[in-house]
Residue, then its C-alpha position, 0 to 999 in steps of 0.5 A: x954835352x951830348x944828348x940822350x935818351x932817358x930810360x923808362x924807369x929814370x922818366x917815371x921818376x921824374x914824373x912821379x915827382x911831378x905828379x906824386x909829391x906826396x901821400x895826399x897827391x897818390x890819394x888824390x890819383x886813386x880815388x879819382x881812378x874809383x871815380x872814372x870807373x864808376x864807382x859808387x862806393x870807395x874805402x880809403x887807408x892810410x897807414x903813417x899818414x900814408x906812408x907806409x900804406x895807401x889803399x883804395x878799394x872801389x867798386x867801380x867796372x873793374x879791368x881784364x887781364x890785358x887792361x891790368x897790364x896796360x894800366x901801368x905803361x906810360x902814356x896808356x889812358x881811358x882819358x882820352x877816347x880819341x886824340x882830341x886834348x880839348x875833349x877830357x870828360x874825366x879827372x885822372x886815367x889809369x896808366x899816368x900816374x899808376x906808372x909814376x906811383x910804381x917807380x918810387x913805391x911797391x905798388x899792387x893792383x888787383x881788379x875784377x871786371x863787371x861780368x867777370x869770372x876771375x880776378x887778376x893781380x899785378x905788381x910793381x917794385x920801384x919800376x920792376x913789373x911782376x907778372x900778371x897772375x891770378x887773384x880773388x876779389x869781388x868786382x871792382x879794383x883794389x890798388x895798394x901803395x906800400x912804402x912811398x918813395x923807398x925808391x927814392x930815398x932823397x924824397x923821403x926827406x922832404x915829406x912832413x910828419x905823418x901826422x902833417x901828411x895825414x892831414x892834407x890827405x883828409x883834406x884832398x878826401x873832403x874835397x873829393x868828398x864834397x864833389x861827390x855826393x853820391x858817392x859813399x866814402x870811407x876813411x880809415x887812419x891807423x887807430x883812429x875811428x873811421x870817417x864816413x860819408x855816406x851815399x846821399x839818398x836817391x829820391x833827395x833833389x839835387x840842391x838837398x843832395x849837396x847841402x847834406x854832404x857838404x853839411x857832413x863835411x864841413x859842419x853846420x857852423x858853415x852851412x849856417x852862415x852861407x848863402x846859397x847860389x845857383x847862376x847859370x850864363x853864356x853855357x856855364x853854370x855855378x853853384x854852391x855856397x858863398x859864406x857870409x861877410x861877417x863870418x870871414x878867416x884869417x886864410x883862403x884855406x876855406x876857399x873850395x873851387x871845383x871846376x867840372x868836379x875837379x878840385x883846384x886852387x886857381x888864381x882866377x877862380x880866387x881872384x873873381x871870388x876876391x872882387x865879388x866880396x870887394x869891401x864887405x870883408x876887413x882888411x887881411x880876411x877872406x871869405x869861405x866858400x864852396x863853388x862848383x864851376x861847371x863849364x863846357x870841356x873845351x872851354x877849360x884847359x885842365x894839362x896846364x899844371x902835373x897834379x891839376x891844381x890848376x887850370x886855363x880858361x879859353x875866356x877866363x874874363x866871361x868866367x871871372x864875370x860869372x863868378x862875380x856877378x852870381x856871389x854878389x847876387x847870392x849875398x844880396x839876398x842874404x845882405x841884411x843877415x850876420x854870422x849866427x857865431x855871434x850868439x853863442x859867443x855873445x851867451x858865453x860872455x853874458x854868463x861867464x860875467x854874470x853876477x848876482x851884484x852890481x855897483x853901477x847900473x848901466x845907462x840906460x834910454x827907454x823910448x816913450x813908446x810902448x809905455x815907457x819912460x822917456x829919457x834917462x831913469x833914475x838912478x835913484x831906483x832900485x835896480x829891480x824897478x828899474x826900465x818896467x813898463x806903466x799898466x797901461x802899455x800898449x800891446x807889443x807887436x814886433x810881427x808889424x815892424x820888419x826883421x830887425x822888430x821894434x826898437x825898445x831902448x838905447x843902451x849906453x847910448x851905443x847899443x839898441x835893443x830891438x824885439x822880434x817875434x821870435x827873441x832880441x836884437x841889439x844893433x850897434x848903431x854907428x856900425x849899422x848907419x855906417x853901411x847905409x850912409x856908404x851905400x847911399x854915396x856909392x848909389x850916388x857916385x853911380x848915379x854921375x856923383x854925390x851931391x855936396x852942400x856949399x858952406x856959408x863960409x868957406x873953411x881953411x883948414x891946416x893940414x900939413x905940406x905933406x897932406x894938402x899935397x895928397x889932398x890936392x891931387x886928388x881933388x877931382x875925386x874927391x869933388x865927385x864925393x861932394x868933397x870941393x877943395x882947393x888950395x890955400x897957401x902952404x900946407x893948407x887947404x880951402x874947403x867950400x863944399x861937403x857931402x849933403x849926405x854926411x849933413x855937419x860934420x867937423x871939416x879939419x877930422x874929414x880932411x885928416x881922415x880923408x888925407x890918411x886914407x890917400x897916404x895909405x892906398x897911394x894911387x896904385x889902386x883903381x880908381x873904383x877901389x880908390x873911391x870906394x875907400x874914400x867913400x868908406x871913409x866920408x861915411x865914418x862921419x856922417x854915420x850916427x856916433x857912439x853915444x848920441x841919444x836916439x828917441x823911438x822913432x829914430x831907433x826904428x827909422x834906422x832898423x827900417x833903412x837897415x832892411x832896406x839897405x844892401x849889405x848892412x849885416x857888416x859895416x864899412x870895414x866887416x864888422x857885424x852891425x848886430x847880434x841876435x838872442x832867440x827866445x830860446x837863447x834868452x830862457x837857456x841863458x837864465x835856466x828856464x829851459 
């Protein structure tokens, strides 16, 4: 075959396929151009999802007549002040995306430079550049893109429905709005009501500015279930919000990651987020986060992907370590909190199932402290007379207890009811204690190994040939967890020691669960993850079971352990351990307000 240079028009169309694969990508490039121009106000208009019209107007620095003619030439840029490709300080740049857009659409750019007496306009239609001419415009720039991909009909086939394309553009604008709280951004789509993100007040401190903008974009639901983080190390800084583990999502769509203000979907960053949450999430679920990573420009390459969606770090290990440490540090401060979304759910369920009468009264155990009667209440008592304190009840002072309050009752042998200064807590005793035992086992493992208790009579357990083989192959790891086993003939295992932390358990059930865990995860997992999974399985057997009756001292001891143990807002499987109902919620439930 004969080598030849491609004509500029074809080069621009190829570039458009890489950089502007859909309307949302064009919106991103144009808005970032406005940000580079120092705009403090950006107005965006979309028609038919951006295919019919994309209009971006800004009040930035604008361009002179000469710059306007230059901005649609390939490789003309305001991005590089010199020839140092590792010193990129801006987002996009006029002169790269613009010729690509002009090659496949009808592009018009009108601009007036700061302090200039006149404005100028240039148009490009399917790669054909029209002469520069005068225009009427205040200071700033207006870019209009009409009939996107009209010059490349084949590409139109790959566009989604206008509604889908509009949604992608909205998501892109939301991401940009998150990172630039000092810029007012307005989006107008067809007949929809405009969406406005006003610039945050200049007098607010930086964290409050960001919080206000994120609340406007993501809503209070996220902000009320996220932990603030701000961590700096070795010239890098990570700030933003890490969602509570119990506010998990089915996909990674709610993970918003920014590098030097640029929205990215980077595998290194997403992997670090996943590692930071570790065993705090249910299998197959993902955290919601908004993270802003600021690194020196020379430490990151933003040109490894045509749309800048991915970046490459000089030292990705250092970046990963920063993210994992920062998120874990933030989550430790919110370790005993669970998602507030449970409260309205609980209220809805109680209101839906409320009934003026019931045939079967609940099994309600009331502790003797605070003037209540010990033991199960007499089922012969009428419903309105049950669970009433005696006339000599001692004054109740939940503030003298911890954040989870003081236990007042156990319901159905499973849930602890605790009173706080301003509400009520309902705690799942098994889920809460399971996390406590698990965290103790992890701490013991990190300190050298879990202490074991020797069985007076070794227990022989029939588990089957496959399970026995798996258990014996993992015997060394199990010994570190306090479970000491030996082979005992075909399909049987001899258990000599069990973990001291879990007390008296059914050895047969314990081995069956451990064998199942080994079968699910095999040996492909890293040793640390494998041991954590085994810890979780074993901890389940050492936890207070549902149905076990607890007295008031035992219940309060469990609450105090929850307050002192990391990550007790959720159990080992990522489920919440308690629901909180404020006094105002109860008043609403009973129409008292």
